[in-house]
Structure formats: structure tokens, C-alpha cells
C-alpha positions as CSV (number, residue, x, y, z in Angstrom):
1,M,-101.0,-68.9,143.2
2,K,-104.4,-67.3,143.4
3,F,-107.2,-67.9,140.9
4,V,-110.7,-66.4,140.4
5,V,-113.3,-69.0,140.2
6,T,-117.0,-68.8,139.5
7,V,-119.6,-70.9,141.2
8,D,-123.1,-71.4,139.8
9,R,-126.0,-73.7,140.7
10,D,-127.2,-75.8,137.8
11,E,-130.8,-76.9,137.0
12,D,-130.3,-80.1,139.1
13,G,-129.1,-78.1,142.2
14,V,-125.5,-79.1,141.8
15,Y,-122.9,-76.4,142.4
16,V,-120.5,-76.0,139.4
17,A,-117.2,-74.3,139.9
18,E,-115.0,-73.1,137.0
19,C,-111.6,-71.5,136.7
20,A,-111.6,-69.3,133.5
21,A,-107.8,-68.8,133.6
22,I,-107.4,-72.6,133.0
23,P,-109.4,-73.8,130.0
24,G,-111.5,-76.8,130.8
25,C,-110.9,-76.6,134.5
26,V,-114.3,-77.3,136.0
27,S,-115.6,-79.2,139.1
28,Q,-118.7,-79.5,141.0
29,G,-120.2,-80.4,144.4
30,N,-123.4,-80.8,146.3
31,T,-122.7,-77.7,148.3
32,E,-120.9,-74.4,147.4
33,K,-118.1,-75.3,149.9
34,E,-117.7,-78.8,148.3
35,A,-117.5,-77.3,144.8
36,L,-114.9,-74.8,146.0
37,D,-112.9,-77.6,147.7
38,N,-113.1,-79.7,144.5
39,I,-112.1,-76.9,142.2
40,K,-108.9,-76.4,144.2
41,D,-108.0,-80.0,143.5
42,A,-109.0,-79.6,139.9
43,I,-106.8,-76.5,139.5
44,R,-103.8,-78.4,141.0
45,Q,-104.3,-81.3,138.6
46,C,-104.9,-79.1,135.6
47,L,-101.7,-77.1,136.3
48,E,-99.7,-80.4,136.7
49,V,-101.0,-81.8,133.3
50,R,-100.4,-78.5,131.5
51,A,-96.8,-78.3,132.9
52,E,-96.1,-81.9,131.9
53,R,-97.3,-81.2,128.3
54,G,-95.3,-78.0,128.1
55,M,-98.5,-75.9,127.8
56,P,-98.8,-72.4,129.3
57,L,-100.2,-72.8,132.8
58,T,-102.9,-70.2,132.3
59,V,-104.5,-68.0,129.7
60,A,-105.1,-64.3,130.0
61,T,-108.3,-63.2,131.7
62,Y,-109.6,-59.7,131.8
63,E,-112.2,-57.7,133.6
64,V,-114.2,-55.4,131.4
65,D,-116.8,-52.7,132.1
66,I,-120.1,-52.9,130.3
67,A,-122.8,-50.3,130.6
68,V,-126.2,-51.9,131.3
């Protein structure tokens, strides 16, 4: 499976990665690479827990255009 993740640097300099398709699926790392590696593990674990609980694995995500 492929997922879109976002990576942002917080005020403490820690990289925070989030997978919007899986509510609550967030991880972090000291580098962008570490955050990406960690979110992969988090995604696997979140999918496992959601499957065990009979929850949908993901929620719908959409890309929208906004004029700025």
C-alpha cells in the first residue's frame, strides 16, 4: 500500500510525520529520514490495530484546489 505523509519541523527542531489517511497516525524523528522511517512503522502498527478492531483501515482523503 502507498500512503501520502506530511513532514513538518516543530518549534523544537523535531521532524513530525503524519499520515492523514489513518487518523492519529503520527511519528517523529530527529531528522527527516528518521521521521519517514518511523512513520512507516507507525502506519504498519496502526493498520494492524485497526484491522484487529474491525475498523476501516483508512479514511477518505481528497486533494482540493484553492485559489490564493
